[in-house]
C-alpha positions in Angstrom: 147.9 211.9 86.2 150.9 212.6 88.4 154.2 211.8 86.7 156.6 210.7 89.5 159.6 211.7 87.4 158.3 215.2 87.0 157.5 215.3 90.7 161.0 214.2 91.7 162.6 216.8 89.5 160.3 219.5 90.7 161.3 218.6 94.3 165.0 218.8 93.4 164.5 222.3 91.9 162.6 223.5 95.0 164.6 221.9 97.7 168.0 221.2 96.2 168.2 217.5 96.9 166.7 214.2 95.8 163.5 212.9 97.4 162.0 209.6 98.3 158.6 209.1 96.8 155.4 207.8 98.4 151.8 207.4 97.2 148.4 206.5 98.6 145.2 206.0 96.6 141.8 207.6 96.7 138.8 205.2 96.8 135.3 204.5 95.8 132.9 202.6 98.0 130.9 200.0 96.0 128.4 199.7 98.8 128.2 200.3 102.5 127.7 204.1 102.9 127.8 205.9 106.3 128.2 202.5 108.0 131.8 202.7 109.0 131.3 205.1 111.9 128.5 202.8 113.1 130.8 199.8 113.5 129.4 198.3 110.2 130.5 196.7 107.0 131.8 198.4 103.9 133.1 197.4 100.5 135.5 200.0 99.1 138.2 199.6 96.4 141.3 201.7 96.0 141.5 203.8 92.9 144.2 203.9 90.4 144.4 207.7 91.2 146.6 208.7 94.0 148.2 211.4 96.2 151.9 211.5 95.8 154.5 212.9 98.2 158.1 213.6 97.4 159.9 213.9 100.7 163.4 214.3 102.2 164.3 214.6 105.9 165.5 217.8 107.5 167.8 218.3 110.5 165.3 220.2 112.5 161.6 219.7 113.6 160.2 221.9 110.8 157.9 220.5 108.1 157.9 222.5 104.9 154.9 221.3 102.9 154.3 222.5 99.3 151.0 221.7 97.5 151.2 221.6 93.7 147.4 221.8 93.4 146.9 224.8 95.7 150.2 226.5 94.8 151.0 227.1 98.4 154.0 226.4 100.7 153.3 226.1 104.4 155.6 225.7 107.3 154.7 223.8 110.5 156.5 222.6 113.6 156.4 218.8 113.5 154.4 217.4 116.4 154.0 220.6 118.4 150.6 221.7 117.2 147.8 220.9 119.6 144.3 220.4 118.3 142.1 223.5 118.1 138.5 223.8 117.2 138.5 223.7 113.4 137.3 227.0 111.8 137.4 225.6 108.3 139.5 223.0 106.6 142.8 223.8 104.9 144.9 221.2 103.2 147.8 221.7 105.6 145.6 220.8 108.6 145.7 217.2 107.5 149.6 217.3 107.4 149.7 219.1 110.7 147.3 216.6 112.3 149.1 213.5 111.0 152.5 214.8 112.2 151.2 215.7 115.6 149.3 212.4 116.1 152.4 210.4 115.1 154.8 212.4 117.2 155.7 212.2 120.8 153.5 215.1 121.8 150.4 213.2 120.8 149.1 210.2 122.6 149.1 206.9 120.7 145.8 205.9 119.1 143.7 203.1 120.6 141.1 201.0 118.8 137.6 202.3 119.1 135.3 200.9 121.7 132.1 202.8 120.8 130.5 203.5 117.5 133.8 204.0 115.6 134.8 206.9 117.8 138.6 207.2 118.2 139.7 207.0 121.8 143.4 207.9 122.6 145.1 206.3 125.5 148.0 207.4 127.5 151.4 206.3 126.3 154.7 207.4 124.9 155.0 208.2 121.2 158.2 208.7 119.2 159.5 211.8 117.6 158.7 212.7 114.0 161.5 214.6 112.5 161.3 217.6 110.1 160.9 217.1 106.4 160.4 218.9 103.1 157.3 217.6 101.3 156.0 218.2 97.8 152.5 217.0 97.4 150.7 216.4 94.1 147.4 214.5 93.5 145.2 213.3 90.7 142.4 212.4 93.1 139.7 215.0 92.5 139.2 217.2 95.6 135.7 217.4 97.1 134.4 214.7 94.9 133.7 212.0 97.5 136.8 210.0 96.5 138.6 210.4 99.8 141.3 212.8 98.7 141.8 213.7 102.4 142.5 210.2 103.5 144.9 209.7 100.6 146.8 212.9 101.7 146.8 211.8 105.3 148.1 208.3 104.6 150.7 209.3 102.0 152.1 212.0 104.4 151.9 209.7 107.4 153.7 206.9 105.7 156.4 209.3 104.4 157.0 210.9 107.9 157.2 207.5 109.6 159.7 206.2 107.0 161.9 209.4 107.2 162.0 209.0 111.0 163.1 205.3 110.6 160.0 204.2 112.4 158.4 200.8 111.8 155.1 201.1 109.9 152.0 199.3 111.1 149.3 200.0 108.6 146.4 199.6 111.0 147.9 202.1 113.5 148.7 204.4 110.6 145.1 204.3 109.5 143.9 205.0 113.1 146.3 207.9 113.4 145.1 209.4 110.2 141.5 209.0 111.3 142.2 210.7 114.6 144.0 213.6 112.7 140.9 214.1 110.6 138.7 214.2 113.7 140.9 216.6 115.8 142.5 218.8 113.1 139.9 218.9 110.3 136.7 218.5 112.4 135.2 215.7 110.4 134.2 212.7 112.6 134.8 210.2 109.9 134.9 206.4 110.3 138.0 204.3 109.5 137.1 203.0 106.0 138.9 205.6 103.9 142.2 205.3 105.7 142.0 201.5 105.8 141.5 201.2 102.0 144.2 203.7 101.4 146.5 201.4 103.4 145.1 198.0 102.3 144.0 198.4 98.7 144.8 195.5 96.4 145.0 195.5 92.7 141.9 193.9 91.0 140.0 193.6 94.3 137.5 195.3 96.5 137.9 195.1 100.2 135.2 193.7 102.5 135.9 195.4 105.8 134.3 194.9 109.2 135.0 198.3 110.8 134.5 197.0 114.3 137.0 194.0 114.3 138.9 195.2 111.2 138.6 191.7 109.7 139.3 192.0 106.0 138.5 189.9 103.0 139.7 190.9 99.5 137.0 190.2 96.9 138.2 189.6 93.3 136.5 191.9 90.8 135.5 189.8 87.7 137.2 190.8 84.4 133.7 191.1 82.8 132.8 194.0 85.1 133.9 197.7 84.9 133.4 200.4 87.5 132.6 203.8 86.1 133.3 206.9 88.3 131.0 209.7 87.4 131.9 213.1 88.9 128.9 215.4 89.0 131.4 218.4 89.3 129.4 219.6 92.3 131.7 219.6 95.3 130.5 218.3 98.6 131.2 220.2 101.8 131.5 217.8 104.8 132.7 220.7 106.9 129.3 222.2 106.7 128.3 220.0 109.6 125.8 217.7 107.8 128.1 214.7 108.1 128.6 215.2 111.8 124.9 215.8 112.3 124.0 212.4 110.8 126.6 210.7 113.0 125.0 212.4 116.0 121.5 211.2 114.9 122.9 207.6 114.8 124.4 207.9 118.2 121.1 209.2 119.6 119.3 206.2 118.1 121.8 203.9 119.7 121.2 205.4 123.1 117.5 204.7 122.9 118.0 201.2 121.5 120.5 200.3 124.2 118.0 201.1 126.9 115.6 198.5 125.6 118.2 196.1 124.2 121.3 196.2 126.4 123.5 194.3 124.0 123.5 197.0 121.4 126.6 199.2 121.3 126.3 200.5 117.8 123.7 200.3 114.9 125.8 197.4 113.7 124.2 195.4 116.6 120.6 196.3 115.9 117.9 194.8 113.6 115.1 196.5 111.8 112.6 194.8 114.1 114.4 196.2 117.2 114.4 199.6 115.6 110.6 199.3 115.0 110.1 198.4 118.6 111.5 201.8 119.8 110.0 203.8 117.0 107.7 205.7 119.3 110.7 207.0 121.3 112.6 208.3 118.2 112.0 211.3 116.0 111.1 210.4 112.4 114.5 211.8 111.3 116.5 209.6 113.7 114.3 206.6 112.8 115.1 207.0 109.1 118.8 207.6 109.7 119.1 204.5 111.8 117.0 202.4 109.4 119.3 203.3 106.5 122.4 202.1 108.4 120.9 198.9 109.6 119.6 198.0 106.2 122.8 199.1 104.5 124.8 196.7 106.6 122.7 193.8 105.4 123.1 195.0 101.8 126.9 194.9 102.1 126.8 191.3 103.3 124.4 190.4 100.5 126.5 192.2 97.9 129.6 190.2 98.9 127.7 187.0 98.4 126.3 188.2 95.1 129.8 189.2 93.8 131.2 185.8 94.9 128.3 184.0 93.0 128.8 186.3 89.9 125.2 187.4 90.4 125.7 190.9 89.0 122.0 191.6 88.7 121.5 191.1 92.4 124.6 193.2 93.1 123.3 196.0 91.0 119.9 195.9 92.6 121.5 196.2 96.0 123.4 199.3 94.7 120.1 200.8 93.5 118.5 200.1 96.9 121.4 201.7 98.6 121.1 204.9 96.6 117.4 205.2 97.3 118.0 204.8 101.0 120.8 207.4 101.0 118.5 209.8 99.1 115.3 209.3 101.0 116.3 208.2 104.5 119.8 209.4 105.1 119.2 212.5 102.9 122.8 212.9 101.7 122.2 212.9 98.0 121.5 216.0 95.8 119.7 216.7 92.5 122.9 216.2 90.5 123.7 212.9 92.0 120.2 211.7 91.6 120.2 212.7 87.9 123.6 211.0 87.3 122.4 207.8 88.9 119.1 207.8 87.0 120.9 208.3 83.7 123.3 205.5 84.4 120.7 203.1 85.6 118.6 203.6 82.5 121.4 202.4 80.1 121.8 198.9 78.8 124.6 196.9 80.3 124.5 198.9 83.6 123.8 196.6 86.5 123.5 199.2 89.2 124.4 202.8 90.2 124.6 204.8 93.3 126.3 207.8 94.9 129.6 207.1 96.6 131.3 208.9 99.5 129.8 211.3 102.0 127.3 212.8 99.7 125.9 216.3 99.0 127.7 216.3 95.6 130.8 214.5 94.4 130.6 211.2 92.5 128.3 208.4 91.6 129.5 205.0 90.5 128.0 202.5 88.1 128.9 198.8 87.7 128.8 198.0 84.0 129.3 195.0 81.8 132.7 195.3 80.2 131.2 195.1 76.7 129.0 198.2 77.3 131.3 200.4 79.2 132.5 202.7 76.3 128.9 203.4 75.1 127.7 203.9 78.7 130.5 206.4 79.4 129.6 208.5 76.3 125.9 208.5 77.0 126.3 209.4 80.7 128.5 212.4 79.7 126.1 213.6 77.0 122.9 213.1 78.9 124.1 214.5 82.2 125.5 217.6 80.5 122.2 218.1 78.7 120.2 217.7 81.9 122.5 219.8 84.2 124.5 222.1 82.1 127.6 220.7 83.7 130.2 218.6 81.8 130.9 215.6 84.0 134.2 213.8 84.4 133.5 210.1 83.7 136.2 207.4 83.7 136.7 203.7 84.0 138.6 203.0 87.2 140.7 200.0 88.1 141.2 198.7 91.6 144.6 199.8 92.7 147.2 199.1 95.4 147.3 200.7 98.8 150.0 203.0 100.1 153.6 202.3 99.0 157.1 203.7 98.8 158.9 204.1 95.5 162.6 204.0 94.9 163.7 207.1 93.1 165.5 205.2 90.3 162.5 203.0 89.7 160.2 206.0 89.7 162.4 207.8 87.2 163.1 204.9 84.9 160.6 202.1 85.4 157.8 203.3 87.6 157.9 200.2 89.8 156.6 200.5 93.4 158.2 199.0 96.4 155.1 196.8 97.1 154.2 198.2 100.5 157.9 198.5 100.6 160.4 196.1 99.5 161.9 197.8 102.5 163.4 201.1 101.5 166.6 200.6 103.6 167.0 196.8 104.0 165.4 195.3 101.0 163.0 193.1 102.9 160.0 192.0 100.9 156.8 193.2 102.6 153.2 192.0 101.9 150.3 194.3 102.6 151.5 196.0 105.7 154.5 194.5 107.2 156.7 197.0 109.0 158.9 198.8 106.6 162.1 198.4 108.6 161.5 195.5 111.0 159.3 193.2 109.1 156.6 193.2 111.9 153.1 192.5 110.7 151.2 195.7 110.0 147.8 194.2 110.7 147.8 194.4 114.5 144.3 195.2 115.7 142.6 193.3 112.8 142.9 190.0 111.0 142.3 188.8 107.5 139.1 186.8 107.0 
């Protein structure tokens, strides 16, 4: 785990002055996989593992970014980097992209109008100033826990605050999504950035990725969520993620010709998909079928959670994994083994892969009384089956992005809850602007 006191002192040694501290969490998605870029429903929860940024402003436009994990220091010019065709992802591409999108050389980000695809509109941005950044994270990289969005959101929040700009969390999430599209080459949906901004302790988030309507779902104290890292890293940059998005968009084009009201798979039913099956390849049919059915599973899972019907919730998780394995084809042998092991244990309601797939993590929803035994057995059985020692831990639903006062980080570890405003002491609640108190949820509303 990152110790903010150590991070602050490391920053002081490296840069010769005291920093401000910021953090944004990773996430797991309980259900609703590969639906966000199809305007669908998702149910993520923020992790209690985060990316931390110690930061201080500079007098120029230079950003000096140092990564503890990679042991690298990179220098970029804030806001002057135009997108180029990504040749491969590097951690600093996320920092470069966020600074450019938030700066005056990038156009402000407009809500999506088609299938979760970011569409910039003309307008005037405001300058991002230079900064020294020291980045550290305890979100596993390449494990499907959204380490990239945690990095984007933490850095974006820090850069906005250092530039004395008001922080609207919806627009921050959109800017970070656009940075990932244009600078890292992954055409992600908005879920990861939204949960990094809007996580709430003890809750999952039911998010409509078209309207950005949000409902926080309390997680019962009798349940635990196990994160089970297969130790096989996924590689979204390989193009498989983008290929599946292209399949979905191809399916929408066919559906829209027959049913003009369909703008995204969110709008389609399985009956409508069956009606055009002869016009689709088998692969596109199965990809679209997963998304349409998965949207229905998310809504059913929210009802089951509200009714404390954990058996139904678990069954929906199991159905989700089978669909991701067989129809969307984003699982792998290690994920399938992990899920099968977890699902066969007493006290486990359901298990599934989480994240983009092709490796990374599975999750299991477990009765609290069985979680210790389940953790041990998953570790032992998976290692025996795969030869890999997994990282298995009980995760708690954490808070979204926040700023920390240095004195509190050093002595008490208390966060400015989405900023008790860093400069004016204004109490903020889940996304009010850090300096001006404006509501951070423009573009979406709470359910």
